[in-house]
PALOTOR-97720 format. One record per residue: residue number from 1; residue in one letter; chain; x, y, z negated of N, C-alpha, C in turn. Coordinates in nm, 4 decimals. Layout:
<rs>
NUM A A X Y Z X Y Z X Y Z $
...
</rs>
This chain:
<rs>
1 M A -0.2696 0.1182 -1.4591 -0.3284 -0.0075 -1.4164 -0.2727 -0.0412 -1.2783 $
2 S A -0.2166 -0.1584 -1.2649 -0.1588 -0.1966 -1.1361 -0.2376 -0.3118 -1.0743 $
3 H A -0.2205 -0.3266 -0.9455 -0.2835 -0.4347 -0.8697 -0.1723 -0.5217 -0.8129 $
4 N A -0.1859 -0.6525 -0.8242 -0.0865 -0.7465 -0.7715 -0.1432 -0.8206 -0.6511 $
5 F A -0.0620 -0.8294 -0.5470 -0.0980 -0.8996 -0.4246 0.0130 -0.9987 -0.3938 $
6 E A -0.0227 -1.1270 -0.3881 0.0771 -1.2313 -0.3649 0.0804 -1.2703 -0.2177 $
7 L A 0.2019 -1.2967 -0.1675 0.2171 -1.3424 -0.0303 0.3378 -1.4343 -0.0194 $
8 R A 0.3390 -1.5141 0.0848 0.4514 -1.6032 0.1141 0.5245 -1.5480 0.2368 $
9 V A 0.6565 -1.5578 0.2362 0.7368 -1.5154 0.3505 0.7353 -1.6279 0.4540 $
10 Y A 0.6912 -1.5932 0.5735 0.6885 -1.6884 0.6832 0.8094 -1.6667 0.7744 $
11 Y A 0.8356 -1.7645 0.8582 0.9464 -1.7569 0.9519 0.9394 -1.6288 1.0349 $
12 E A 0.8182 -1.5932 1.0782 0.7990 -1.4739 1.1614 0.8365 -1.3441 1.0898 $
13 D A 0.8475 -1.3479 0.9564 0.8824 -1.2295 0.8775 1.0329 -1.2077 0.8665 $
14 T A 1.1102 -1.3053 0.9143 1.2547 -1.3018 0.8912 1.3333 -1.2701 1.0183 $
15 D A 1.4605 -1.2359 0.9961 1.5519 -1.2134 1.1079 1.6316 -1.3409 1.1328 $
16 L A 1.7320 -1.3328 1.2144 1.8125 -1.4488 1.2513 1.8793 -1.5150 1.1306 $
17 A A 1.9062 -1.4380 1.0263 1.9722 -1.4908 0.9064 1.8729 -1.5514 0.8069 $
18 G A 1.7427 -1.5455 0.8385 1.6425 -1.5986 0.7465 1.6075 -1.5011 0.6348 $
19 I A 1.6467 -1.3749 0.6514 1.6181 -1.2694 0.5541 1.5004 -1.1883 0.6068 $
20 V A 1.4121 -1.1438 0.5165 1.2980 -1.0635 0.5598 1.3488 -0.9386 0.6325 $
21 Y A 1.2986 -0.9199 0.7533 1.3324 -0.8041 0.8352 1.2812 -0.6785 0.7649 $
22 Y A 1.3633 -0.5762 0.7583 1.3347 -0.4591 0.6749 1.1982 -0.3959 0.7021 $
23 A A 1.1549 -0.3869 0.8262 1.0278 -0.3225 0.8595 0.9080 -0.4021 0.8080 $
24 N A 0.9263 -0.5312 0.7830 0.8142 -0.6123 0.7363 0.7718 -0.5782 0.5942 $
25 Y A 0.8599 -0.5186 0.5167 0.8191 -0.4734 0.3834 0.7074 -0.3699 0.3943 $
26 L A 0.7120 -0.2880 0.4990 0.6052 -0.1896 0.5193 0.4726 -0.2586 0.5497 $
27 R A 0.4775 -0.3684 0.6235 0.3559 -0.4465 0.6486 0.3039 -0.5081 0.5194 $
28 F A 0.3953 -0.5606 0.4383 0.3553 -0.6227 0.3116 0.2850 -0.5218 0.2203 $
29 I A 0.3448 -0.4023 0.2079 0.2844 -0.3045 0.1167 0.1551 -0.2477 0.1736 $
30 E A 0.1431 -0.2419 0.3053 0.0179 -0.1973 0.3667 -0.0955 -0.2947 0.3340 $
31 R A -0.0680 -0.4237 0.3488 -0.1687 -0.5249 0.3137 -0.2092 -0.5116 0.1673 $
32 A A -0.1096 -0.4939 0.0816 -0.1369 -0.4835 -0.0620 -0.2219 -0.3608 -0.0932 $
33 R A -0.1933 -0.2465 -0.0289 -0.2749 -0.1260 -0.0514 -0.4174 -0.1479 -0.0045 $
34 S A -0.4323 -0.2138 0.1103 -0.5670 -0.2412 0.1615 -0.6458 -0.3281 0.0642 $
35 E A -0.5821 -0.4295 0.0083 -0.6500 -0.5173 -0.0877 -0.6787 -0.4439 -0.2188 $
36 W A -0.5885 -0.3559 -0.2602 -0.6104 -0.2762 -0.3812 -0.7332 -0.1862 -0.3652 $
37 V A -0.7388 -0.1141 -0.2520 -0.8522 -0.0249 -0.2260 -0.9814 -0.1061 -0.2190 $
38 R A -0.9756 -0.2213 -0.1536 -1.0936 -0.3089 -0.1450 -1.1374 -0.3539 -0.2838 $
39 S A -1.0407 -0.3865 -0.3697 -1.0745 -0.4318 -0.5059 -1.1418 -0.3229 -0.5889 $
40 L A -1.1208 -0.1973 -0.5510 -1.1846 -0.0846 -0.6198 -1.3246 -0.0566 -0.5658 $
41 G A -1.3639 -0.1303 -0.4637 -1.4967 -0.1129 -0.4070 -1.5032 -0.0090 -0.2961 $
42 V A -1.3893 0.0236 -0.2363 -1.3860 0.1196 -0.1255 -1.3879 0.0417 0.0056 $
43 D A -1.4884 0.0659 0.0858 -1.5031 0.0009 0.2164 -1.4501 0.0971 0.3223 $
44 Q A -1.3293 0.0713 0.3711 -1.2669 0.1636 0.4658 -1.3404 0.1704 0.5996 $
45 A A -1.3978 0.0596 0.6426 -1.4738 0.0608 0.7690 -1.5977 0.1486 0.7548 $
46 A A -1.6661 0.1382 0.6409 -1.7843 0.2220 0.6172 -1.7452 0.3686 0.6031 $
47 L A -1.6332 0.3937 0.5388 -1.5842 0.5308 0.5232 -1.5632 0.5953 0.6603 $
48 K A -1.5045 0.5196 0.7512 -1.4808 0.5702 0.8870 -1.6126 0.5892 0.9615 $
49 A A -1.6999 0.4903 0.9552 -1.8258 0.4946 1.0299 -1.9229 0.5987 0.9751 $
50 E A -1.9317 0.6099 0.8434 -2.0341 0.6949 0.7814 -1.9867 0.8361 0.7494 $
51 Q A -1.8554 0.8507 0.7192 -1.8074 0.9832 0.6786 -1.6972 1.0375 0.7697 $
52 N A -1.6640 0.9600 0.8750 -1.5653 1.0046 0.9729 -1.4268 1.0259 0.9103 $
53 L A -1.3929 0.9491 0.8064 -1.2663 0.9668 0.7356 -1.1851 0.8385 0.7335 $
54 V A -1.0521 0.8542 0.7417 -0.9611 0.7409 0.7340 -0.8415 0.7765 0.6463 $
55 F A -0.7876 0.6748 0.5787 -0.6645 0.6898 0.5025 -0.5472 0.6861 0.6008 $
56 V A -0.4474 0.7726 0.5801 -0.3262 0.7686 0.6619 -0.2046 0.7859 0.5716 $
57 V A -0.0977 0.7176 0.6086 0.0278 0.7338 0.5353 0.0937 0.8608 0.5863 $
58 R A 0.1263 0.9494 0.4938 0.1909 1.0761 0.5289 0.3418 1.0691 0.5088 $
59 R A 0.3828 0.9947 0.4060 0.5252 0.9890 0.3733 0.5561 0.8557 0.3075 $
60 V A 0.6733 0.8006 0.3392 0.7206 0.6763 0.2784 0.8614 0.7007 0.2253 $
61 E A 0.8797 0.6702 0.0985 1.0131 0.6695 0.0390 1.0421 0.5235 0.0060 $
62 A A 1.1460 0.4661 0.0675 1.1715 0.3230 0.0535 1.3126 0.2964 0.0037 $
63 D A 1.3233 0.1980 -0.0851 1.4528 0.1575 -0.1388 1.4613 0.0049 -0.1319 $
64 Y A 1.5519 -0.0439 -0.0474 1.5723 -0.1876 -0.0314 1.6765 -0.2303 -0.1340 $
65 V A 1.6346 -0.3134 -0.2311 1.7200 -0.3469 -0.3450 1.7899 -0.4811 -0.3278 $
66 S A 1.7157 -0.5829 -0.2866 1.7684 -0.7185 -0.2773 1.6879 -0.7940 -0.1710 $
67 P A 1.7489 -0.8877 -0.0991 1.6763 -0.9533 0.0105 1.5748 -1.0581 -0.0362 $
68 A A 1.4727 -1.0744 0.0470 1.3782 -1.1854 0.0339 1.4074 -1.2808 0.1484 $
69 F A 1.3728 -1.4081 0.1288 1.4073 -1.5116 0.2250 1.2851 -1.5920 0.2663 $
70 Y A 1.3010 -1.6641 0.3763 1.1969 -1.7541 0.4246 1.1434 -1.8407 0.3113 $
71 D A 1.0116 -1.8503 0.3015 0.9361 -1.9336 0.2084 0.9307 -1.8787 0.0659 $
72 D A 0.9893 -1.7618 0.0399 0.9748 -1.7002 -0.0926 0.8285 -1.6645 -0.1171 $
73 I A 0.7889 -1.6713 -0.2417 0.6593 -1.6190 -0.2856 0.6884 -1.4820 -0.3453 $
74 L A 0.6240 -1.3804 -0.2898 0.6451 -1.2438 -0.3340 0.5169 -1.1866 -0.3937 $
75 V A 0.5334 -1.0882 -0.4791 0.4207 -1.0134 -0.5333 0.4455 -0.8662 -0.5031 $
76 V A 0.3442 -0.8019 -0.4463 0.3490 -0.6576 -0.4263 0.2652 -0.5954 -0.5367 $
77 R A 0.3299 -0.5157 -0.6194 0.2613 -0.4472 -0.7298 0.2341 -0.3035 -0.6866 $
78 T A 0.1059 -0.2661 -0.6878 0.0630 -0.1332 -0.6466 0.0106 -0.0586 -0.7682 $
79 C A 0.0633 0.0616 -0.7893 0.0216 0.1424 -0.9035 0.0036 0.2871 -0.8582 $
80 P A -0.1175 0.3407 -0.8699 -0.1383 0.4804 -0.8326 -0.0656 0.5719 -0.9303 $
81 L A -0.0033 0.6766 -0.8768 0.0683 0.7719 -0.9610 -0.0130 0.8980 -0.9850 $
82 K A -0.0671 0.9548 -0.8761 -0.1509 1.0742 -0.8922 -0.2390 1.0917 -0.7698 $
83 I A -0.3474 1.1634 -0.7911 -0.4395 1.1926 -0.6818 -0.4856 1.3371 -0.6946 $
84 T A -0.4932 1.4032 -0.5810 -0.5506 1.5365 -0.5716 -0.6683 1.5263 -0.4761 $
85 G A -0.7272 1.6366 -0.4429 -0.8395 1.6341 -0.3497 -0.8020 1.5856 -0.2114 $
86 A A -0.6733 1.5996 -0.1752 -0.6325 1.5660 -0.0391 -0.5156 1.4688 -0.0309 $
87 R A -0.4599 1.4277 -0.1445 -0.3412 1.3410 -0.1389 -0.3436 1.2392 -0.2520 $
88 L A -0.2966 1.1192 -0.2193 -0.2822 1.0105 -0.3163 -0.1376 0.9651 -0.3109 $
89 E A -0.0757 0.9505 -0.4279 0.0615 0.8994 -0.4345 0.0590 0.7651 -0.5063 $
90 V A 0.1225 0.6650 -0.4446 0.1193 0.5278 -0.4944 0.2615 0.4741 -0.5043 $
91 D A 0.2884 0.4050 -0.6145 0.4151 0.3340 -0.6330 0.3905 0.1886 -0.5939 $
92 Q A 0.4750 0.1345 -0.5060 0.4630 -0.0060 -0.4684 0.5984 -0.0734 -0.4806 $
93 T A 0.5975 -0.1885 -0.5482 0.7190 -0.2653 -0.5722 0.6962 -0.4078 -0.5246 $
94 V A 0.7944 -0.4623 -0.4521 0.7890 -0.6024 -0.4086 0.8842 -0.6805 -0.4982 $
95 L A 0.8312 -0.7878 -0.5574 0.9105 -0.8693 -0.6491 0.9086 -1.0156 -0.6076 $
96 R A 1.0169 -1.0856 -0.6404 1.0221 -1.2313 -0.6355 1.0426 -1.2712 -0.7807 $
97 E A 0.9387 -1.3297 -0.8391 0.9348 -1.3530 -0.9841 0.9571 -1.2182 -1.0517 $
98 E A 1.0616 -1.2004 -1.1290 1.0845 -1.0718 -1.1960 1.1906 -0.9867 -1.1262 $
99 T A 1.2432 -1.0348 -1.0135 1.3477 -0.9635 -0.9414 1.2868 -0.8611 -0.8461 $
100 V A 1.3249 -0.7347 -0.8613 1.2778 -0.6291 -0.7725 1.3564 -0.6381 -0.6419 $
101 L A 1.2823 -0.6467 -0.5310 1.3434 -0.6556 -0.3994 1.3308 -0.5250 -0.3205 $
102 F A 1.2209 -0.4538 -0.3427 1.1900 -0.3349 -0.2639 1.1047 -0.2423 -0.3483 $
103 R A 1.1353 -0.1141 -0.3424 1.0557 -0.0130 -0.4139 1.0147 0.0944 -0.3142 $
104 S A 0.8938 0.1484 -0.3347 0.8496 0.2559 -0.2466 0.7531 0.3488 -0.3184 $
105 I A 0.7549 0.4728 -0.2750 0.6546 0.5709 -0.3132 0.5879 0.6118 -0.1829 $
106 I A 0.4566 0.5971 -0.1784 0.3799 0.6242 -0.0579 0.2877 0.7423 -0.0838 $
107 S A 0.2887 0.8369 0.0077 0.1970 0.9502 0.0012 0.0906 0.9276 0.1076 $
108 I A -0.0352 0.9277 0.0639 -0.1478 0.8978 0.1522 -0.2384 1.0194 0.1594 $
109 A A -0.2830 1.0502 0.2801 -0.3754 1.1614 0.3010 -0.5037 1.1089 0.3629 $
110 M A -0.6017 1.1955 0.3712 -0.7296 1.1624 0.4335 -0.7411 1.2486 0.5589 $
111 L A -0.7741 1.1834 0.6714 -0.7949 1.2543 0.7972 -0.9297 1.2165 0.8557 $
112 T A -0.9807 1.3040 0.9416 -1.0973 1.2661 1.0202 -1.0497 1.1738 1.1319 $
113 K A -1.1423 1.1042 1.1946 -1.1053 1.0163 1.3064 -1.0369 1.0946 1.4180 $
114 E A -1.0636 1.2241 1.4245 -1.0038 1.3090 1.5282 -0.8651 1.3597 1.4893 $
115 G A -0.8202 1.3259 1.3682 -0.6869 1.3642 1.3248 -0.6791 1.4960 1.2494 $
116 K A -0.7924 1.5494 1.2103 -0.7934 1.6747 1.1336 -0.7880 1.6428 0.9839 $
117 P A -0.7260 1.7315 0.9043 -0.7179 1.7064 0.7594 -0.8555 1.6930 0.6963 $
118 G A -0.8629 1.6029 0.6001 -0.9865 1.5821 0.5262 -0.9573 1.5787 0.3774 $
119 R A -1.0607 1.5581 0.2999 -1.0464 1.5475 0.1551 -1.1077 1.4156 0.1110 $
120 F A -1.0576 1.3630 -0.0001 -1.1133 1.2404 -0.0542 -1.2554 1.2689 -0.1032 $
121 P A -1.3538 1.1909 -0.0581 -1.4886 1.2074 -0.1120 -1.4864 1.1863 -0.2637 $
122 A A -1.5746 1.2560 -0.3346 -1.5756 1.2534 -0.4813 -1.5860 1.1118 -0.5363 $
123 D A -1.6722 1.0271 -0.4780 -1.6890 0.8920 -0.5301 -1.5619 0.8085 -0.5136 $
124 I A -1.4930 0.8264 -0.4014 -1.3689 0.7518 -0.3778 -1.2578 0.8054 -0.4673 $
125 R A -1.2522 0.9352 -0.4829 -1.1521 0.9949 -0.5716 -1.1707 0.9420 -0.7139 $
126 T A -1.2948 0.9301 -0.7580 -1.3241 0.8763 -0.8916 -1.2753 0.7325 -0.9036 $
127 K A -1.3004 0.6504 -0.8011 -1.2554 0.5115 -0.8042 -1.1033 0.5014 -0.8084 $
128 L A -1.0361 0.5822 -0.7271 -0.8911 0.5810 -0.7241 -0.8327 0.6325 -0.8564 $
129 M A -0.8936 0.7353 -0.9126 -0.8458 0.7907 -1.0401 -0.8653 0.6919 -1.1543 $
130 S A -0.9704 0.6100 -1.1456 -0.9962 0.5128 -1.2520 -0.8857 0.4081 -1.2596 $
131 A A -0.8113 0.3914 -1.1506 -0.7023 0.2938 -1.1477 -0.5681 0.3554 -1.1860 $
132 A A -0.5647 0.4879 -1.1980 -0.4375 0.5550 -1.2310 -0.4055 0.5387 -1.3803 $
133 P A -0.2750 0.5418 -1.4118 -0.2359 0.5250 -1.5535 -0.2775 0.6433 -1.6390 $
</rs>
């Protein structure tokens, strides 16, 4: 089961050539992951306040396939691959219509606000697993 997040490329997202600046793809996929988690009913602010836990990106594998340009409408497709007690792996693809522009595999961990390793609470793990294929 995947989640789709649509966005438009603004001038501020591009470089001098009008092409999306490479680092902005990381911003796009971050927004999409946040909306995906929200759509599953996970309140990250409450998680931090009530359980002292936050999601953190541990690893990013990125493949830039084709450029996006100013005013393009893009879709970020987020699909969970696997989850363990302490790690979530997510596939994220940025598309313009059916053209793949960017692919990534993101490894996410849970930390305490103090930066110590944590584990996914059972209820959140269940929600995340329910979205996995």
